[in-house]
TIVO-2410 file (N, C-alpha, C; in nm, 3 decimals):
# residues 184
REC num residu      c1      c2      c3 atome chaine
REC   1      M  -5.299 -10.497  16.274     N      A
REC   1      M  -5.377 -10.365  16.224    CA      A
REC   1      M  -5.339 -10.379  16.079     C      A
REC   2      T  -5.424 -10.295  15.967     N      A
REC   2      T  -5.391 -10.321  15.842    CA      A
REC   2      T  -5.271 -10.125  15.850     C      A
REC   3      N  -5.211 -10.112  15.729     N      A
REC   3      N  -5.103 -10.047  15.692    CA      A
REC   3      N  -5.157  -9.905  15.689     C      A
REC   4      I  -5.288  -9.915  15.665     N      A
REC   4      I  -5.355  -9.799  15.630    CA      A
REC   4      I  -5.375  -9.673  15.818     C      A
REC   5      K  -5.445  -9.881  15.881     N      A
REC   5      K  -5.459  -9.777  16.007    CA      A
REC   5      K  -5.298  -9.741  16.075     C      A
REC   6      V  -5.222  -9.789  16.070     N      A
REC   6      V  -5.066  -9.766  16.141    CA      A
REC   6      V  -5.006  -9.670  16.082     C      A
REC   7      L  -5.054  -9.613  15.939     N      A
REC   7      L  -5.013  -9.503  15.837    CA      A
REC   7      L  -5.104  -9.382  15.953     C      A
REC   8      F  -5.223  -9.419  15.932     N      A
REC   8      F  -5.320  -9.298  16.033    CA      A
REC   8      F  -5.261  -9.272  16.163     C      A
REC   9      I  -5.229  -9.373  16.233     N      A
REC   9      I  -5.220  -9.349  16.428    CA      A
REC   9      I  -5.074  -9.313  16.356     C      A
REC  10      F  -4.985  -9.291  16.261     N      A
REC  10      F  -4.866  -9.248  16.309    CA      A
REC  10      F  -4.872  -9.087  16.252     C      A
REC  11      I  -4.959  -9.029  16.148     N      A
REC  11      I  -4.984  -8.894  16.113    CA      A
REC  11      I  -5.084  -8.839  16.262     C      A
REC  12      I  -5.120  -8.888  16.294     N      A
REC  12      I  -5.261  -8.847  16.407    CA      A
REC  12      I  -5.113  -8.812  16.523     C      A
REC  13      W  -5.010  -8.913  16.551     N      A
REC  13      W  -4.939  -8.937  16.712    CA      A
REC  13      W  -4.850  -8.821  16.659     C      A
REC  14      S  -4.797  -8.783  16.530     N      A
REC  14      S  -4.722  -8.722  16.494    CA      A
REC  14      S  -4.763  -8.575  16.525     C      A
REC  15      F  -4.859  -8.524  16.419     N      A
REC  15      F  -4.924  -8.402  16.451    CA      A
REC  15      F  -4.982  -8.377  16.564     C      A
REC  16      G  -5.063  -8.467  16.611     N      A
REC  16      G  -5.187  -8.449  16.716    CA      A
REC  16      G  -5.098  -8.438  16.830     C      A
REC  17      I  -4.956  -8.464  16.856     N      A
REC  17      I  -4.929  -8.434  17.028    CA      A
REC  17      I  -4.937  -8.272  17.031     C      A
REC  18      K  -4.888  -8.186  16.855     N      A
REC  18      K  -4.826  -8.086  16.881    CA      A
REC  18      K  -4.987  -7.970  16.871     C      A
REC  19      Y  -5.073  -8.036  16.794     N      A
REC  19      Y  -5.229  -7.993  16.776    CA      A
REC  19      Y  -5.325  -8.058  16.837     C      A
REC  20      S  -5.344  -8.146  16.898     N      A
REC  20      S  -5.488  -8.158  16.972    CA      A
REC  20      S  -5.435  -8.224  17.081     C      A
REC  21      K  -5.544  -8.293  17.159     N      A
REC  21      K  -5.499  -8.386  17.280    CA      A
REC  21      K  -5.499  -8.500  17.313     C      A
REC  22      I  -5.437  -8.545  17.186     N      A
REC  22      I  -5.457  -8.699  17.179    CA      A
REC  22      I  -5.399  -8.755  17.263     C      A
REC  23      N  -5.407  -8.814  17.371     N      A
REC  23      N  -5.287  -8.870  17.461    CA      A
REC  23      N  -5.262  -8.999  17.434     C      A
REC  24      T  -5.431  -9.100  17.459     N      A
REC  24      T  -5.399  -9.207  17.448    CA      A
REC  24      T  -5.437  -9.285  17.373     C      A
REC  25      Y  -5.425  -9.382  17.362     N      A
REC  25      Y  -5.471  -9.494  17.211    CA      A
REC  25      Y  -5.641  -9.488  17.253     C      A
REC  26      N  -5.699  -9.473  17.318     N      A
REC  26      N  -5.872  -9.521  17.300    CA      A
REC  26      N  -5.867  -9.394  17.256     C      A
REC  27      E  -5.826  -9.253  17.305     N      A
REC  27      E  -5.845  -9.159  17.196    CA      A
REC  27      E  -5.829  -9.126  17.061     C      A
REC  28      L  -5.717  -9.238  17.011     N      A
REC  28      L  -5.651  -9.207  16.895    CA      A
REC  28      L  -5.757  -9.288  16.799     C      A
REC  29      M  -5.784  -9.447  16.874     N      A
REC  29      M  -5.910  -9.533  16.807    CA      A
REC  29      M  -6.008  -9.429  16.832     C      A
REC  30      E  -6.066  -9.385  16.873     N      A
REC  30      E  -6.185  -9.312  16.851    CA      A
REC  30      E  -6.183  -9.218  16.745     C      A
REC  31      G  -6.102  -9.118  16.694     N      A
REC  31      G  -6.037  -9.090  16.601    CA      A
REC  31      G  -6.049  -9.172  16.496     C      A
REC  32      W  -5.989  -9.261  16.466     N      A
REC  32      W  -5.981  -9.390  16.373    CA      A
REC  32      W  -6.127  -9.395  16.328     C      A
REC  33      Y  -6.198  -9.415  16.411     N      A
REC  33      Y  -6.363  -9.457  16.450    CA      A
REC  33      Y  -6.379  -9.373  16.310     C      A
REC  34      K  -6.368  -9.238  16.355     N      A
REC  34      K  -6.443  -9.115  16.245    CA      A
REC  34      K  -6.417  -9.121  16.142     C      A
REC  35      V  -6.328  -9.170  16.095     N      A
REC  35      V  -6.265  -9.159  15.941    CA      A
REC  35      V  -6.299  -9.288  15.939     C      A
REC  36      E  -6.300  -9.372  15.987     N      A
REC  36      E  -6.369  -9.526  15.940    CA      A
REC  36      E  -6.517  -9.462  15.841     C      A
REC  37      V  -6.574  -9.420  15.955     N      A
REC  37      V  -6.725  -9.333  15.934    CA      A
REC  37      V  -6.674  -9.322  15.799     C      A
REC  38      I  -6.598  -9.252  15.817     N      A
REC  38      I  -6.598  -9.095  15.647    CA      A
REC  38      I  -6.509  -9.195  15.503     C      A
REC  39      I  -6.442  -9.320  15.573     N      A
REC  39      I  -6.401  -9.407  15.452    CA      A
REC  39      I  -6.522  -9.454  15.386     C      A
REC  40      E  -6.639  -9.511  15.496     N      A
REC  40      E  -6.773  -9.590  15.466    CA      A
REC  40      E  -6.829  -9.513  15.364     C      A
REC  41      L  -6.853  -9.364  15.403     N      A
REC  41      L  -6.943  -9.267  15.343    CA      A
REC  41      L  -6.899  -9.282  15.238     C      A
REC  42      L  -6.755  -9.210  15.231     N      A
REC  42      L  -6.722  -9.229  15.059    CA      A
REC  42      L  -6.724  -9.311  14.961     C      A
REC  43      K  -6.746  -9.503  14.997     N      A
REC  43      K  -6.755  -9.585  14.936    CA      A
REC  43      K  -6.844  -9.619  14.896     C      A
REC  44      T  -6.968  -9.525  14.940     N      A
REC  44      T  -7.112  -9.564  14.890    CA      A
REC  44      T  -7.102  -9.426  14.781     C      A
REC  45      C  -7.022  -9.350  14.830     N      A
REC  45      C  -7.018  -9.236  14.748    CA      A
REC  45      C  -6.992  -9.203  14.629     C      A
REC  46      I  -6.862  -9.264  14.602     N      A
REC  46      I  -6.791  -9.240  14.534    CA      A
REC  46      I  -6.821  -9.355  14.378     C      A
REC  47      P  -6.947  -9.497  14.410     N      A
REC  47      P  -6.982  -9.523  14.280    CA      A
REC  47      P  -7.092  -9.439  14.237     C      A
REC  48      T  -7.132  -9.310  14.304     N      A
REC  48      T  -7.234  -9.242  14.227    CA      A
REC  48      T  -7.157  -9.153  14.168     C      A
REC  49      I  -7.093  -9.084  14.250     N      A
REC  49      I  -7.015  -8.987  14.145    CA      A
REC  49      I  -6.958  -9.007  14.033     C      A
REC  50      V  -6.866  -9.133  14.029     N      A
REC  50      V  -6.805  -9.204  13.936    CA      A
REC  50      V  -6.902  -9.250  13.807     C      A
REC  51      G  -7.012  -9.276  13.859     N      A
REC  51      G  -7.147  -9.260  13.749    CA      A
REC  51      G  -7.220  -9.156  13.652     C      A
REC  52      A  -7.215  -9.032  13.764     N      A
REC  52      A  -7.249  -8.966  13.731    CA      A
REC  52      A  -7.157  -8.851  13.604     C      A
REC  53      L  -7.002  -8.916  13.652     N      A
REC  53      L  -6.908  -8.844  13.596    CA      A
REC  53      L  -6.878  -8.888  13.445     C      A
REC  54      I  -6.917  -9.048  13.472     N      A
REC  54      I  -6.912  -9.079  13.323    CA      A
REC  54      I  -7.019  -9.099  13.254     C      A
REC  55      V  -7.174  -8.945  13.258     N      A
REC  55      V  -7.221  -8.952  13.230    CA      A
REC  55      V  -7.229  -8.805  13.142     C      A
REC  56      I  -7.179  -8.717  13.262     N      A
REC  56      I  -7.146  -8.590  13.249    CA      A
REC  56      I  -6.986  -8.556  13.122     C      A
REC  57      V  -6.912  -8.625  13.139     N      A
REC  57      V  -6.798  -8.621  13.096    CA      A
REC  57      V  -6.825  -8.589  12.903     C      A
REC  58      P  -6.858  -8.715  12.905     N      A
REC  58      P  -6.848  -8.795  12.786    CA      A
REC  58      P  -6.978  -8.675  12.695     C      A
REC  59      T  -7.092  -8.631  12.789     N      A
REC  59      T  -7.206  -8.482  12.676    CA      A
REC  59      T  -7.073  -8.377  12.718     C      A
REC  60      A  -7.056  -8.343  12.797     N      A
REC  60      A  -6.924  -8.242  12.822    CA      A
REC  60      A  -6.860  -8.209  12.689     C      A
REC  61      I  -6.798  -8.282  12.688     N      A
REC  61      I  -6.687  -8.275  12.532    CA      A
REC  61      I  -6.779  -8.333  12.399     C      A
REC  62      N  -6.900  -8.430  12.371     N      A
REC  62      N  -6.970  -8.356  12.279    CA      A
REC  62      N  -7.023  -8.226  12.265     C      A
REC  63      K  -7.067  -8.172  12.393     N      A
REC  63      K  -7.135  -8.094  12.321    CA      A
REC  63      K  -7.068  -7.980  12.318     C      A
REC  64      K  -6.917  -7.962  12.353     N      A
REC  64      K  -6.803  -7.875  12.291    CA      A
REC  64      K  -6.801  -7.910  12.194     C      A
REC  65      M  -6.776  -8.035  12.114     N      A
REC  65      M  -6.786  -8.025  11.980    CA      A
REC  65      M  -6.832  -8.021  11.901     C      A
REC  66      E  -6.966  -8.035  11.944     N      A
REC  66      E  -7.078  -7.979  11.868    CA      A
REC  66      E  -7.064  -7.808  11.818     C      A
REC  67      L  -7.053  -7.777  11.949     N      A
REC  67      L  -7.035  -7.626  11.961    CA      A
REC  67      L  -6.902  -7.552  11.861     C      A
REC  68      K  -6.808  -7.626  11.876     N      A
REC  68      K  -6.705  -7.604  11.742    CA      A
REC  68      K  -6.751  -7.609  11.617     C      A
REC  69      Q  -6.816  -7.727  11.643     N      A
REC  69      Q  -6.844  -7.823  11.456    CA      A
REC  69      Q  -6.968  -7.634  11.418     C      A
REC  70      N  -7.053  -7.608  11.530     N      A
REC  70      N  -7.097  -7.518  11.418    CA      A
REC  70      N  -7.052  -7.407  11.393     C      A
REC  71      R  -6.979  -7.366  11.505     N      A
REC  71      R  -6.913  -7.220  11.475    CA      A
REC  71      R  -6.805  -7.254  11.341     C      A
REC  72      E  -6.742  -7.356  11.281     N      A
REC  72      E  -6.696  -7.354  11.180    CA      A
REC  72      E  -6.779  -7.356  11.084     C      A
REC  73      E  -6.902  -7.420  11.101     N      A
REC  73      E  -7.042  -7.430  10.989    CA      A
REC  73      E  -7.056  -7.268  10.946     C      A
REC  74      Q  -7.063  -7.180  11.075     N      A
REC  74      Q  -7.136  -7.112  11.046    CA      A
REC  74      Q  -6.985  -6.975  10.976     C      A
REC  75      D  -6.886  -6.986  11.056     N      A
REC  75      D  -6.756  -6.886  10.960    CA      A
REC  75      D  -6.761  -6.968  10.814     C      A
REC  76      F  -6.777  -7.063  10.794     N      A
REC  76      F  -6.755  -7.127  10.660    CA      A
REC  76      F  -6.897  -7.042  10.568     C      A
REC  77      K  -7.023  -7.029  10.664     N      A
REC  77      K  -7.130  -6.946  10.553    CA      A
REC  77      K  -7.096  -6.827  10.573     C      A
REC  78      D  -7.029  -6.749  10.675     N      A
REC  78      D  -7.004  -6.675  10.615    CA      A
REC  78      D  -6.882  -6.600  10.559     C      A
REC  79      K  -6.777  -6.648  10.490     N      A
REC  79      K  -6.685  -6.635  10.461    CA      A
REC  79      K  -6.770  -6.648  10.286     C      A
REC  80      Q  -6.832  -6.788  10.275     N      A
REC  80      Q  -6.896  -6.767  10.149    CA      A
REC  80      Q  -7.035  -6.659  10.073     C      A
REC  81      Q  -7.069  -6.658  10.188     N      A
REC  81      Q  -7.142  -6.496  10.145    CA      A
REC  81      Q  -7.037  -6.391  10.123     C      A
REC  82      R  -6.964  -6.341  10.257     N      A
REC  82      R  -6.877  -6.241  10.203    CA      A
REC  82      R  -6.843  -6.243  10.030     C      A
REC  83      Y  -6.751  -6.335  10.049     N      A
REC  83      Y  -6.649  -6.396   9.889    CA      A
REC  83      Y  -6.775  -6.356   9.830     C      A
REC  84      T  -6.899  -6.412   9.794     N      A
REC  84      T  -7.033  -6.431   9.670    CA      A
REC  84      T  -7.049  -6.303   9.642     C      A
REC  85      Q  -7.056  -6.187   9.786     N      A
REC  85      Q  -7.100  -6.057   9.774    CA      A
REC  85      Q  -6.995  -5.985   9.721     C      A
REC  86      L  -6.828  -5.986   9.769     N      A
REC  86      L  -6.774  -5.944   9.685    CA      A
REC  86      L  -6.738  -5.973   9.552     C      A
REC  87      I  -6.761  -6.082   9.502     N      A
REC  87      I  -6.774  -6.044   9.335    CA      A
REC  87      I  -6.897  -5.981   9.282     C      A
REC  88      T  -7.024  -6.027   9.339     N      A
REC  88      T  -7.120  -5.973   9.293    CA      A
REC  88      T  -7.071  -5.788   9.294     C      A
REC  89      L  -7.054  -5.686   9.405     N      A
REC  89      L  -7.002  -5.605   9.388    CA      A
REC  89      L  -6.870  -5.561   9.288     C      A
REC  90      F  -6.831  -5.629   9.241     N      A
REC  90      F  -6.768  -5.651   9.134    CA      A
REC  90      F  -6.817  -5.590   9.039     C      A
REC  91      T  -6.945  -5.655   8.992     N      A
REC  91      T  -6.906  -5.647   8.938    CA      A
REC  91      T  -7.039  -5.538   8.871     C      A
REC  92      R  -7.125  -5.522   8.973     N      A
REC  92      R  -7.252  -5.401   8.942    CA      A
REC  92      R  -7.145  -5.256   8.954     C      A
REC  93      V  -7.021  -5.258   9.065     N      A
REC  93      V  -6.930  -5.093   9.047    CA      A
REC  93      V  -6.848  -5.102   8.873     C      A
REC  94      L  -6.864  -5.185   8.905     N      A
REC  94      L  -6.709  -5.192   8.747    CA      A
REC  94      L  -6.804  -5.191   8.630     C      A
REC  95      R  -6.969  -5.264   8.579     N      A
REC  95      R  -7.043  -5.247   8.482    CA      A
REC  95      R  -7.111  -5.098   8.468     C      A
REC  96      G  -7.103  -5.033   8.631     N      A
REC  96      G  -7.140  -4.929   8.609    CA      A
REC  96      G  -7.096  -4.816   8.625     C      A
REC  97      Q  -6.980  -4.834   8.663     N      A
REC  97      Q  -6.889  -4.717   8.635    CA      A
REC  97      Q  -6.884  -4.593   8.524     C      A
REC  98      N  -6.920  -4.701   8.404     N      A
REC  98      N  -6.936  -4.616   8.270    CA      A
REC  98      N  -7.068  -4.562   8.212     C      A
REC  99      N  -7.171  -4.551   8.309     N      A
REC  99      N  -7.316  -4.534   8.242    CA      A
REC  99      N  -7.376  -4.514   8.350     C      A
REC 100      E  -7.485  -4.462   8.369     N      A
REC 100      E  -7.599  -4.431   8.476    CA      A
REC 100      E  -7.623  -4.564   8.584     C      A
REC 101      E  -7.595  -4.622   8.580     N      A
REC 101      E  -7.647  -4.736   8.656    CA      A
REC 101      E  -7.540  -4.718   8.752     C      A
REC 102      Y  -7.461  -4.650   8.809     N      A
REC 102      Y  -7.360  -4.668   8.894    CA      A
REC 102      Y  -7.402  -4.624   9.002     C      A
REC 103      D  -7.377  -4.660   9.117     N      A
REC 103      D  -7.441  -4.649   9.286    CA      A
REC 103      D  -7.361  -4.589   9.388     C      A
REC 104      K  -7.335  -4.473   9.442     N      A
REC 104      K  -7.229  -4.477   9.527    CA      A
REC 104      K  -7.229  -4.551   9.625     C      A
REC 105      K  -7.366  -4.590   9.666     N      A
REC 105      K  -7.339  -4.698   9.764    CA      A
REC 105      K  -7.261  -4.874   9.766     C      A
REC 106      D  -7.296  -4.915   9.634     N      A
REC 106      D  -7.226  -5.024   9.565    CA      A
REC 106      D  -7.090  -4.991   9.567     C      A
REC 107      F  -7.035  -4.866   9.567     N      A
REC 107      F  -6.848  -4.843   9.565    CA      A
REC 107      F  -6.902  -4.851   9.709     C      A
REC 108      D  -6.906  -4.772   9.804     N      A
REC 108      D  -6.855  -4.788   9.925    CA      A
REC 108      D  -6.914  -4.907  10.019     C      A
REC 109      E  -6.983  -4.992   9.959     N      A
REC 109      E  -7.013  -5.126  10.019    CA      A
REC 109      E  -6.844  -5.229   9.984     C      A
REC 110      L  -6.838  -5.191   9.904     N      A
REC 110      L  -6.778  -5.248   9.820    CA      A
REC 110      L  -6.600  -5.245   9.865     C      A
REC 111      I  -6.569  -5.098   9.886     N      A
REC 111      I  -6.452  -5.049   9.978    CA      A
REC 111      I  -6.443  -5.114  10.128     C      A
REC 112      N  -6.600  -5.106  10.167     N      A
REC 112      N  -6.621  -5.164  10.323    CA      A
REC 112      N  -6.602  -5.310  10.327     C      A
REC 113      L  -6.618  -5.416  10.227     N      A
REC 113      L  -6.586  -5.546  10.178    CA      A
REC 113      L  -6.471  -5.545  10.161     C      A
REC 114      I  -6.364  -5.489  10.117     N      A
REC 114      I  -6.258  -5.512  10.063    CA      A
REC 114      I  -6.190  -5.480  10.180     C      A
REC 115      N  -6.211  -5.395  10.324     N      A
REC 115      N  -6.165  -5.297  10.454    CA      A
REC 115      N  -6.140  -5.429  10.521     C      A
REC 116      T  -6.280  -5.485  10.502     N      A
REC 116      T  -6.349  -5.570  10.602    CA      A
REC 116      T  -6.231  -5.707  10.583     C      A
REC 117      I  -6.244  -5.773  10.441     N      A
REC 117      I  -6.131  -5.886  10.427    CA      A
REC 117      I  -6.012  -5.877  10.452     C      A
REC 118      N  -5.960  -5.722  10.379     N      A
REC 118      N  -5.833  -5.656  10.491    CA      A
REC 118      N  -5.818  -5.728  10.585     C      A
REC 119      I  -5.907  -5.705  10.704     N      A
REC 119      I  -5.865  -5.713  10.810    CA      A
REC 119      I  -5.878  -5.850  10.888     C      A
REC 120      T  -5.982  -5.914  10.772     N      A
REC 120      T  -5.993  -6.062  10.899    CA      A
REC 120      T  -5.983  -6.183  10.792     C      A
REC 121      G  -5.961  -6.188  10.698     N      A
REC 121      G  -5.959  -6.280  10.548    CA      A
REC 121      G  -5.806  -6.324  10.583     C      A
REC 122      D  -5.811  -6.404  10.497     N      A
REC 122      D  -5.746  -6.555  10.498    CA      A
REC 122      D  -5.597  -6.429  10.402     C      A
REC 123      L  -5.504  -6.465  10.449     N      A
REC 123      L  -5.359  -6.426  10.397    CA      A
REC 123      L  -5.364  -6.369  10.223     C      A
REC 124      N  -5.360  -6.500  10.178     N      A
REC 124      N  -5.332  -6.538  10.040    CA      A
REC 124      N  -5.484  -6.466   9.970     C      A
REC 125      V  -5.581  -6.440   9.988     N      A
REC 125      V  -5.713  -6.397   9.991    CA      A
REC 125      V  -5.659  -6.234   9.936     C      A
REC 126      V  -5.536  -6.173  10.099     N      A
REC 126      V  -5.625  -6.057  10.086    CA      A
REC 126      V  -5.524  -6.020  10.003     C      A
REC 127      K  -5.400  -6.116   9.966     N      A
REC 127      K  -5.308  -6.045   9.867    CA      A
REC 127      K  -5.323  -6.046   9.721     C      A
REC 128      S  -5.367  -6.165   9.707     N      A
REC 128      S  -5.427  -6.141   9.586    CA      A
REC 128      S  -5.575  -6.047   9.547     C      A
REC 129      L  -5.657  -5.984   9.690     N      A
REC 129      L  -5.769  -5.866   9.636    CA      A
REC 129      L  -5.699  -5.769   9.617     C      A
REC 130      N  -5.566  -5.765   9.682     N      A
REC 130      N  -5.511  -5.657   9.699    CA      A
REC 130      N  -5.436  -5.605   9.521     C      A
REC 131      E  -5.393  -5.731   9.469     N      A
REC 131      E  -5.371  -5.707   9.323    CA      A
REC 131      E  -5.417  -5.700   9.233     C      A
REC 132      Y  -5.563  -5.745   9.260     N      A
REC 132      Y  -5.697  -5.751   9.136    CA      A
REC 132      Y  -5.712  -5.579   9.152     C      A
REC 133      V  -5.759  -5.563   9.298     N      A
REC 133      V  -5.776  -5.390   9.289    CA      A
REC 133      V  -5.679  -5.315   9.220     C      A
REC 134      Q  -5.547  -5.358   9.211     N      A
REC 134      Q  -5.396  -5.251   9.202    CA      A
REC 134      Q  -5.473  -5.279   9.019     C      A
REC 135      T  -5.502  -5.375   8.958     N      A
REC 135      T  -5.551  -5.372   8.828    CA      A
REC 135      T  -5.663  -5.303   8.757     C      A
REC 136      W  -5.740  -5.221   8.851     N      A
REC 136      W  -5.862  -5.129   8.809    CA      A
REC 136      W  -5.779  -5.029   8.712     C      A
REC 137      G  -5.835  -5.040   8.628     N      A
REC 137      G  -5.814  -4.907   8.551    CA      A
REC 137      G  -5.725  -4.934   8.477     C      A
REC 138      K  -5.661  -5.041   8.455     N      A
REC 138      K  -5.525  -5.010   8.320    CA      A
REC 138      K  -5.610  -5.087   8.228     C      A
REC 139      K  -5.503  -5.105   8.118     N      A
REC 139      K  -5.575  -5.139   8.004    CA      A
REC 139      K  -5.570  -5.274   7.958     C      A
REC 140      E  -5.449  -5.329   8.061     N      A
REC 140      E  -5.435  -5.480   8.005    CA      A
REC 140      E  -5.518  -5.604   8.068     C      A
REC 141      E  -5.614  -5.638   7.991     N      A
REC 141      E  -5.728  -5.741   8.015    CA      A
REC 141      E  -5.700  -5.857   8.084     C      A
REC 142      A  -5.549  -5.870   7.991     N      A
REC 142      A  -5.525  -6.012   8.040    CA      A
REC 142      A  -5.368  -5.980   8.186     C      A
REC 143      D  -5.343  -5.884   8.231     N      A
REC 143      D  -5.342  -5.841   8.398    CA      A
REC 143      D  -5.446  -5.870   8.476     C      A
REC 144      Q  -5.552  -5.845   8.435     N      A
REC 144      Q  -5.665  -5.806   8.534    CA      A
REC 144      Q  -5.754  -5.960   8.476     C      A
REC 145      N  -5.761  -5.997   8.392     N      A
REC 145      N  -5.789  -6.130   8.426    CA      A
REC 145      N  -5.720  -6.261   8.528     C      A
REC 146      A  -5.547  -6.265   8.525     N      A
REC 146      A  -5.523  -6.343   8.601    CA      A
REC 146      A  -5.508  -6.309   8.727     C      A
REC 147      A  -5.490  -6.166   8.759     N      A
REC 147      A  -5.530  -6.096   8.884    CA      A
REC 147      A  -5.668  -6.210   8.966     C      A
REC 148      Y  -5.801  -6.163   8.853     N      A
REC 148      Y  -5.872  -6.196   8.912    CA      A
REC 148      Y  -5.870  -6.354   8.951     C      A
REC 149      S  -5.814  -6.431   8.829     N      A
REC 149      S  -5.797  -6.567   8.846    CA      A
REC 149      S  -5.745  -6.623   8.958     C      A
REC 150      S  -5.645  -6.550   8.999     N      A
REC 150      S  -5.546  -6.553   9.136    CA      A
REC 150      S  -5.670  -6.528   9.254     C      A
REC 151      L  -5.691  -6.448   9.237     N      A
REC 151      L  -5.802  -6.442   9.361    CA      A
REC 151      L  -5.930  -6.545   9.392     C      A
REC 152      V  -5.947  -6.557   9.278     N      A
REC 152      V  -6.052  -6.643   9.264    CA      A
REC 152      V  -6.015  -6.810   9.313     C      A
REC 153      K  -5.886  -6.841   9.268     N      A
REC 153      K  -5.821  -6.970   9.328    CA      A
REC 153      K  -5.803  -6.931   9.463     C      A
REC 154      A  -5.735  -6.835   9.525     N      A
REC 154      A  -5.723  -6.826   9.660    CA      A
REC 154      A  -5.904  -6.801   9.764     C      A
REC 155      I  -5.953  -6.750   9.716     N      A
REC 155      I  -6.084  -6.782   9.765    CA      A
REC 155      I  -6.124  -6.873   9.763     C      A
REC 156      R  -6.124  -6.984   9.664     N      A
REC 156      R  -6.108  -7.147   9.671    CA      A
REC 156      R  -6.067  -7.212   9.755     C      A
REC 157      A  -5.904  -7.149   9.793     N      A
REC 157      A  -5.876  -7.267   9.871    CA      A
REC 157      A  -5.893  -7.161  10.013     C      A
REC 158      D  -5.946  -7.076  10.063     N      A
REC 158      D  -5.967  -7.117  10.166    CA      A
REC 158      D  -6.141  -7.110  10.259     C      A
REC 159      L  -6.206  -7.157  10.066     N      A
REC 159      L  -6.312  -7.226  10.121    CA      A
REC 159      L  -6.274  -7.345  10.127     C      A
REC 160      S  -6.180  -7.430  10.065     N      A
REC 160      S  -6.137  -7.566  10.063    CA      A
REC 160      S  -6.249  -7.653   9.897     C      A
REC 161      V  -6.286  -7.562   9.818     N      A
REC 161      V  -6.332  -7.604   9.735    CA      A
REC 161      V  -6.258  -7.642   9.666     C      A
REC 162      D  -6.225  -7.767   9.553     N      A
REC 162      D  -6.205  -7.782   9.461    CA      A
REC 162      D  -6.077  -7.792   9.547     C      A
REC 163      E  -5.971  -7.865   9.615     N      A
REC 163      E  -5.847  -7.829   9.621    CA      A
REC 163      E  -5.784  -7.857   9.545     C      A
REC 164      K  -5.775  -8.013   9.497     N      A
REC 164      K  -5.705  -8.077   9.384    CA      A
REC 164      K  -5.675  -8.041   9.279     C      A
REC 165      Q  -5.772  -7.918   9.234     N      A
REC 165      Q  -5.817  -7.905   9.106    CA      A
REC 165      Q  -5.802  -7.706   9.101     C      A
REC 166      I  -5.740  -7.666   9.185     N      A
REC 166      I  -5.698  -7.544   9.183    CA      A
REC 166      I  -5.540  -7.513   9.110     C      A
REC 167      K  -5.476  -7.628   9.099     N      A
REC 167      K  -5.383  -7.594   8.984    CA      A
REC 167      K  -5.387  -7.631   8.852     C      A
REC 168      N  -5.509  -7.690   8.860     N      A
REC 168      N  -5.526  -7.671   8.696    CA      A
REC 168      N  -5.647  -7.589   8.649     C      A
REC 169      F  -5.665  -7.473   8.769     N      A
REC 169      F  -5.795  -7.365   8.731    CA      A
REC 169      F  -5.782  -7.286   8.612     C      A
REC 170      P  -5.855  -7.271   8.502     N      A
REC 170      P  -5.824  -7.166   8.414    CA      A
REC 170      P  -5.824  -6.987   8.393     C      A
REC 171      E  -5.748  -7.001   8.346     N      A
REC 171      E  -5.727  -6.777   8.330    CA      A
REC 171      E  -5.863  -6.789   8.322     C      A
REC 172      I  -5.952  -6.697   8.416     N      A
REC 172      I  -6.092  -6.680   8.430    CA      A
REC 172      I  -6.077  -6.479   8.409     C      A
REC 173      G  -6.178  -6.420   8.366     N      A
REC 173      G  -6.163  -6.274   8.424    CA      A
REC 173      G  -6.322  -6.279   8.472     C      A
REC 174      L  -6.363  -6.166   8.500     N      A
REC 174      L  -6.460  -6.163   8.618    CA      A
REC 174      L  -6.578  -6.117   8.417     C      A
REC 175      V  -6.650  -6.217   8.459     N      A
REC 175      V  -6.781  -6.257   8.367    CA      A
REC 175      V  -6.847  -6.115   8.280     C      A
REC 176      E  -6.862  -6.068   8.370     N      A
REC 176      E  -6.948  -5.932   8.318    CA      A
REC 176      E  -6.837  -5.834   8.261     C      A
REC 177      I  -6.729  -5.838   8.263     N      A
REC 177      I  -6.675  -5.719   8.203    CA      A
REC 177      I  -6.613  -5.763   8.076     C      A
REC 178      N  -6.582  -5.906   8.081     N      A
REC 178      N  -6.548  -5.990   7.904    CA      A
REC 178      N  -6.667  -5.958   7.839     C      A
REC 179      I  -6.795  -5.991   7.876     N      A
REC 179      I  -6.893  -5.995   7.803    CA      A
REC 179      I  -6.937  -5.849   7.752     C      A
REC 180      K  -6.950  -5.744   7.876     N      A
REC 180      K  -6.932  -5.619   7.860    CA      A
REC 180      K  -6.856  -5.553   7.718     C      A
REC 181      R  -6.704  -5.601   7.698     N      A
REC 181      R  -6.615  -5.554   7.664    CA      A
REC 181      R  -6.659  -5.590   7.487     C      A
REC 182      K  -6.695  -5.726   7.481     N      A
REC 182      K  -6.747  -5.868   7.365    CA      A
REC 182      K  -6.854  -5.733   7.322     C      A
REC 183      S  -6.950  -5.712   7.359     N      A
REC 183      S  -7.074  -5.649   7.255    CA      A
REC 183      S  -7.010  -5.473   7.252     C      A
REC 184      N  -6.932  -5.435   7.322     N      A
REC 184      N  -6.938  -5.314   7.256    CA      A
REC 184      N  -6.868  -5.300   7.107     C      A
***
């Protein structure tokens, strides 16, 4: 007898005395025959199961990686759109405050976007954005330009744009404001 049969006989015998009516060696061997049939069935099924797993597991992993990549791409596009919209609204609101072009909807939209970024945005972007907003209404153009540059650098870092060049990024201000002041 093989070791498996001996182990099986011992297990059946030790538990069988209490839980079944296996009393003789023949009855025990009939139980073993049933186990052998099950083992043969498993031998034929296991290659099929393994073959299916070989196909299913990599497909599931690839699908999960694809979904993650798509989600990251969509998050990037959403951030990029949000930041572009933010700068566009800065221009509209700050340009329009001193004349008839001022639109309250643009201001409300800007406030909503600032609040959205404050809640969901990158920590450095939130900090830079709030520092820039605090310079509004002040006469020091250099302070505004420095705060705006800091905001643009934080946005570029969040979007992973030119990570190597952020250190050398120039001090710029909101282009529309600087052009308007020069034209006056």
